[in-house]
C-alpha positions in Angstrom: 21.6 -18.3 22.3 18.5 -17.3 24.3 17.2 -19.7 27.0 14.2 -17.9 28.5 12.3 -17.6 25.4 8.5 -18.0 25.8 5.1 -17.4 23.1 4.2 -13.9 22.7 2.2 -12.5 19.8 3.1 -10.3 16.9 1.5 -7.2 19.5 3.3 -7.8 21.8 6.3 -8.2 21.0 6.6 -4.9 19.0 5.0 -3.9 22.5 7.9 -5.4 24.1 10.6 -4.1 21.7 9.1 -0.4 22.7 9.4 -1.1 26.3 12.7 -2.7 26.2 13.7 0.3 24.1 12.4 3.2 26.4 13.4 1.7 29.7 17.3 1.9 27.7 17.9 5.0 26.0 15.6 7.9 27.4 15.6 9.4 24.2 12.9 7.5 23.1 8.8 8.3 22.9 6.4 7.1 21.3 4.0 9.2 19.9 0.9 8.9 17.3 -3.5 8.4 17.3 -4.6 5.8 19.4 -1.9 4.4 21.5 -4.1 5.1 24.5 -6.1 2.7 22.5 -6.9 -0.7 22.0 -9.2 -0.7 18.6 -6.4 1.6 16.8 -2.4 -0.2 17.6 -4.0 -3.5 19.0 -2.1 -4.6 22.0 0.8 -3.4 21.1 0.6 -0.1 23.1 -0.8 -2.0 26.4 0.7 -0.2 29.6 3.2 1.8 27.7 1.6 5.6 29.1 1.2 3.9 32.2 5.3 2.8 32.8 6.3 5.9 30.7 3.5 8.5 31.4 2.2 10.9 28.5 5.9 12.7 27.4 7.2 10.4 27.0 4.2 8.0 24.7 2.0 10.7 23.5 -1.8 10.6 21.8 -2.0 12.8 19.2 -4.6 14.0 17.7 -5.4 13.4 13.6 -3.1 15.3 12.2 -0.5 12.7 10.5 1.7 16.0 8.4 2.1 17.9 11.1 2.6 14.6 14.0 5.2 13.4 11.4 7.0 16.5 11.3 7.2 16.9 14.9 8.8 13.1 14.9 11.5 14.2 12.1 12.0 17.6 14.2 12.3 16.1 17.5 14.7 12.9 15.4 17.4 16.4 14.2 17.3 17.7 17.8 18.7 14.4 19.8 15.5 12.6 20.2 14.7 8.8 19.2 11.2 8.9 18.6 8.8 6.5 17.0 5.7 7.7 15.3 3.3 5.4 14.5 0.5 5.0 11.8 -2.4 2.4 12.6 -3.5 2.9 9.0 -0.3 3.2 6.2 -3.5 4.3 4.0 -3.3 7.9 4.9 0.9 8.0 5.8 0.2 9.5 2.5 -0.4 13.0 4.3 3.0 12.8 5.3 4.9 12.0 1.9 7.1 15.5 2.5 8.1 15.3 6.0 9.4 11.9 5.7 10.8 11.7 2.1 11.8 15.2 1.7 13.3 16.0 5.1 13.9 12.7 6.7 15.3 10.9 3.5 17.7 13.3 2.4 18.8 15.1 6.2 22.3 13.1 6.0 22.8 12.9 2.5 21.7 16.9 2.5 24.2 17.5 5.6 27.4 16.3 4.1 27.0 12.4 6.7 27.2 15.0 9.5 23.8 15.2 10.6 21.2 12.1 11.2 16.8 11.5 11.5 17.2 8.2 13.6 12.9 8.1 13.4 10.8 4.8 13.1 7.8 5.7 10.5 5.6 2.9 11.9 3.1 1.8 9.1 0.4 -0.8 10.2 -1.6 -1.9 7.1 -5.7 -2.4 7.4 -6.6 -5.4 4.5 -9.8 -7.0 4.6 -12.8 -6.9 6.8 -14.5 -5.2 4.3 -12.6 -1.9 5.4 -12.4 -1.0 1.3 -9.8 0.8 -0.8 -9.1 3.8 1.2 -8.6 1.3 4.1 -6.8 -1.7 2.5 -4.0 -0.9 0.6 -0.4 -2.1 1.3 2.1 0.4 -0.2 5.4 -0.6 1.2 7.1 -0.7 -2.5 6.7 3.0 -2.9 9.1 3.8 0.8 11.6 0.9 -0.9 11.7 4.0 -4.2 13.1 5.9 -1.9 17.4 6.3 -1.1 18.0 7.2 2.4 14.4 5.2 3.7 15.5 2.0 5.3 12.3 -0.2 4.7 11.7 -4.0 6.9 8.9 -5.7 7.5 8.9 -9.2 10.2 6.3 -12.0 9.1 6.9 -13.4 12.3 7.0 -12.3 16.0 10.8 -12.7 16.6 11.5 -10.7 13.5 9.2 -8.0 15.1 11.0 -7.4 18.2 14.4 -7.9 17.0 14.2 -5.7 14.1 12.1 -2.7 15.9 14.4 -3.1 18.0 17.1 -2.9 15.3 15.3 0.0 14.0 15.1 2.6 17.4 18.8 1.6 16.9 19.6 3.0 13.7 21.0 6.4 13.5 19.0 7.0 9.6 14.9 6.6 9.6 13.1 3.2 9.2 10.5 2.7 7.8 8.6 -0.9 10.0 5.9 -2.1 8.5 3.5 -4.7 9.5 0.6 -6.0 9.3 -2.9 -6.1 11.6 -3.1 -9.5 10.4 -0.6 -10.9 11.7 -1.2 -9.7 14.9 -2.5 -12.9 15.9 -0.2 -15.4 15.1 2.0 -16.7 18.0 6.6 -17.8 18.5 8.7 -17.5 20.9 10.4 -14.7 21.8 12.7 -14.6 24.2 12.7 -11.8 27.3 15.6 -9.4 26.5 16.3 -7.6 23.9 18.1 -8.1 21.3 18.3 -7.5 17.6 17.8 -8.5 13.9 20.4 -7.3 11.7 18.6 -4.6 8.9 18.7 -6.2 5.6 19.0 -9.7 6.4 16.9 -12.6 4.7 16.2 -16.1 6.3 15.4 -19.1 5.1 13.1 -21.0 6.0 12.9 -23.6 4.5 15.5 -25.7 2.8 14.6 -26.7 -0.9 15.6 -27.4 -4.6 12.7 -27.5 -6.8 12.1 -24.2 -7.3 12.6 -20.6 -5.3 9.7 -19.2 -3.1 10.4 -15.8 -1.8 8.3 -13.9 0.2 8.3 -10.7 3.2 5.1 -9.3 5.8 1.8 -11.1 5.7 2.8 -13.1 2.7 5.0 -14.8 4.2 2.5 -16.6 6.1 0.4 -18.0 3.3 3.9 -18.8 1.8 5.1 -20.9 4.4 1.4 -22.5 4.3 2.3 -23.3 0.7 5.6 -24.9 1.5 4.0 -27.1 3.6 1.1 -28.4 1.6 3.6 -29.3 -1.3 6.2 -30.9 1.2 3.4 -33.0 1.9 3.6 -33.5 -1.8 6.8 -34.8 -2.5 8.2 -30.8 -3.5 10.5 -29.4 -2.1 10.3 -25.6 -2.1 13.2 -22.7 -1.0 11.2 -20.5 1.1 13.1 -17.6 1.9 11.6 -14.6 4.0 13.6 -11.3 3.4 12.1 -9.7 6.9 14.0 -6.4 4.7 12.8 -5.2 1.4 15.8 -2.5 1.4 18.3 -2.9 1.0 17.3 -6.2 -0.5 19.6 -9.0 1.0 20.1 -10.4 -2.9 22.9 -12.7 -1.7 20.3 -14.7 -0.4 18.4 -14.8 -3.0 20.5 -15.3 -5.5 22.5 -17.9 -4.4 19.5 -19.7 -4.1 18.5 -18.8 -7.3 21.1 -20.5 -8.6 20.4 -23.8 -7.1 17.3 -24.6 -8.2 16.5 -22.3 -11.2 12.8 -21.2 -10.7 12.1 -18.3 -8.3 8.2 -17.7 -7.3 7.3 -14.1 -6.1 4.4 -13.9 -2.9 4.0 -10.1 -2.4 0.8 -9.1 -0.7 0.4 -5.4 -3.0 -0.1 -4.5 -6.4 2.0 -6.6 -9.1 2.3 -3.0 -10.7 6.1 -0.9 -9.5 5.8 -3.5 -6.7 9.1 -5.2 -4.7 8.3 -8.3 -6.4 9.0 -6.5 -9.4 12.4 -5.3 -8.4 13.3 -8.5 -7.7 12.3 -10.1 -10.8 14.4 -8.0 -12.6 17.9 -8.1 -10.2 17.6 -11.7 -10.7 17.0 -10.8 -14.2 19.9 -9.0 -14.2 22.3 -11.0 -12.2 21.5 -14.6 -12.7 19.7 -15.0 -16.1 21.9 -18.4 -17.4 20.7 -19.7 -14.2 17.0 -19.7 -14.5 15.1 -23.1 -16.0 11.7 -21.2 -16.6 10.5 -17.4 -16.0 9.9 -15.8 -13.2 6.2 -15.3 -12.0 4.8 -13.7 -9.2 2.0 -13.5 -7.2 0.5 -10.2 -6.3 -2.2 -8.4 -5.9 -4.6 -7.3 -9.3 -3.6 -3.9 -10.3 -7.4 -2.3 -9.1 -8.4 -0.9 -5.1 -9.3 -3.4 -2.2 -13.2 -4.0 -3.1 -16.2 -3.8 -0.2 -17.8 -7.1 0.2 -16.2 -10.1 1.7 -17.6 -12.0 -0.8 -14.8 -10.1 -3.4 -11.7 -9.5 -0.8 -11.8 -13.8 -0.9 -10.6 -13.6 -4.8 -9.1 -9.9 -4.6 -6.3 -11.3 -1.9 -3.8 -14.4 -2.4 -4.0 -17.1 -0.4 -1.6 -20.3 -0.2 -3.9 -22.0 -2.9 -2.4 -19.1 -6.0 1.1 -19.3 -4.3 0.7 -23.7 -4.5 -0.8 -23.4 -8.3 1.5 -20.8 -9.4 4.6 -23.0 -8.2 2.8 -25.7 -10.2 2.4 -24.0 -13.2 6.3 -23.5 -13.5 7.4 -27.1 -12.1 
């Protein structure tokens, strides 16, 4: 479809999506902690403040509730705010403007008013950052009516989904993972959209259905590739969006394979993996040939030592082991 693709890493794909949207629409602006600093947000914001100035690329104080509330208010008033939280853990300070205000605004105003705001949240797991800096909180946002939640795993999807998120007339939670920032992909130069709510089959197979998203989709693809060398063809679905879920894609695959494993990069209790398990049990129970299995983090806080992290975080080996348990 695109003839001018070239290799970009994940962070530069995000940068290009923001830049192109700001060029196309002067109501779009970016605000948040560290948008001037590569230490905070990697290379995702390089050059933006130089191109658009400090009125449209606003480096804010450390006050998550205040800056998120300002972004919501500006979006209600006709702007399109992208507000970045370089550590998703501290967006907890901003739950009131996100959940009480932005998520409910369209509904409480009878559909006559919208909040076109993007809450861009970065997961910072690993690197001995310990419990208060390593949490993946996507399932909390997926629980809330009025919020869409996207979680891309590739640079191509990151750009297309971020453009769609900015264009959306209602609030979108865009979650990325710093572990993805060095990944590379063919990304078109022109602006394009990936529909929110549509997953993709990364690998077709008949042995089992594997569902994942965000960084765990990378580990899932590694697992699929290794299993393929052993003659096991797994059908791998990368969700890309976790609210709304692409249930049709999941159900059709489970009906074909009869087996399901979900790899989710957060805790097992109350997880997106648990929601998918429940939906499949409700709608596809008669097609299941084995129990549904989940590969998630244990229900304990993230450790602060690298030796414990190597056990705590799940990898392709955990996914392969779980798949083989079923097969």
